[in-house]
N, C-alpha and C positions, 0 to 999 in steps of 0.2 A: 127703847133699846137703841143704843148708839150704832152708827154704821159699822164700827169695828166689831161690836158684839154680834150684829146681824151677819157680818161677813164670816166670822168664826162659826156661827151656828150653821150657815149655809155650807161651809166646807165640811164641818163635822157630819152633817146630815148626808151630804153627797158621798163621803168616804164610807160611812156605815151602810148606806143603802146599796151602793154599787159593789163594794168589795166584801163587806161582811155578810150582807143579806143576798147578794147576787141580783139585785133589782135593777135591770138594765134600763128601766124607765127613768132612772136618775140622770142618765145622759141627756135625755130630752128635756127633763124638768129643770136641771141645774146648770147646763152649759149654754153659752151664747151660740147663735148660728155660725159665727166666725171663730169659734174656739180653736186655740192653737196649743199643741204640745211642743215645747221647745226641747230638742234632743230626746225624742221618744225612745224608751228602752225596748229591748228585744225586737227591734225592727218594726214596731207598730207605726201605722200612718200617723202623721202629725196633726190629727184633727179629732173631732168627736167620735168618728167611727173607729179611730185608733184606740181611744179610751174604752169604747164598747168591746173591741176585739181583745184588748188586754184583760179586761174583767172576765170575758167569756172564757178565754184560754185558762186563766188561773182557776176559775170556778170549775171548769171541766176536769182539770188535773188535780185540784185540791177542793173537793166539795165542801169541806169545813173551813175553807180559807176565811180568815178574819183579820181585821186590822186593829191593833191596840195602839191608840193614839196616846203618846206620852205627854205631849203638850202642843198647844196651838198658840201662836203669837201673832197679833194683828196690828198693823199700822197703816192708816189711810186705806188704800184699796188692796193691800197685800196681806195674805195670811200664810204663815210658815208653820209647817207641821213636822214633828219628829215622831216616827212610828216604828213598830215592828209588826209585820204581817206574818202569819204562819198558817200551816195546814198540813194535812196528811196526804201524801201523793197516792191517789186512787185512780188517776187517769194519766194518759201520756202528756209529757211536758217537754217541749223542745226535742222531740224524737225519742225521749227516754220513757220506757215502759213503766207502768205503775210499780212502785217499790214498797208501798205501805209505810214508808218512813215519814216522820214528821220533819218538816223543813221550815226555815224562817227566812225572812227578807227584811232586814232593817233599812231605814232610809229617812231622808228628809225631802219634803216637797214644798214648793212655793206656789201659791195660787194668786191670780189677780182677779178681783171681782169688779164687774161693771154692771150697773143697773140691776143689782140683785141676782146676777148670774155669774158663773165662773167663765172668764174669757181667755185666760192664759194659764199655763201649767208648766212648771219647771221641776221635773222629777230628778231625784238623785237617790238611786237604790244600789244596794250591794249586789250588783249583777254577778260579779265574779264569785262571791260567796254562794249564790244560788247555783251557779254552774258547777262549783265544787261539790255542793250537796247532791246534785244530780249525777255526779261522776263525769261531767263533760270537761272539767279542767282539773289539773293536779292541785292537790292540797299542799299548803306550805307546812302543815303539821305532819310530824312523823310519818 
């Protein structure tokens, strides 16, 4: 397996374990000790604990949360992902009581892999879209 294939496999495994299955051990298994989230969404800390906190919050609010990876592209030590994550709101999210509504969060992420582990993460998610679905921001539609 080439490095780019191994890097893609690592990222796919991490995403599915952490966000689709809710397996928090993926943080310890797949991230370097000095892991950094660049521009973390939703006020998360910029480190591995921030990644754990984001996954915990989403799984608590959306127990069926899962990530559909549309594609992964790898070059050298970078892996780019385009995805749509979704789930049914059964718990509180950002102060909003459970609604029972299905919500989605599209985005793109870039991961840097070093020595077989993820060392850096650049997330870009449609945070405004999620806030609109939660009723925390006005919708531009009708």
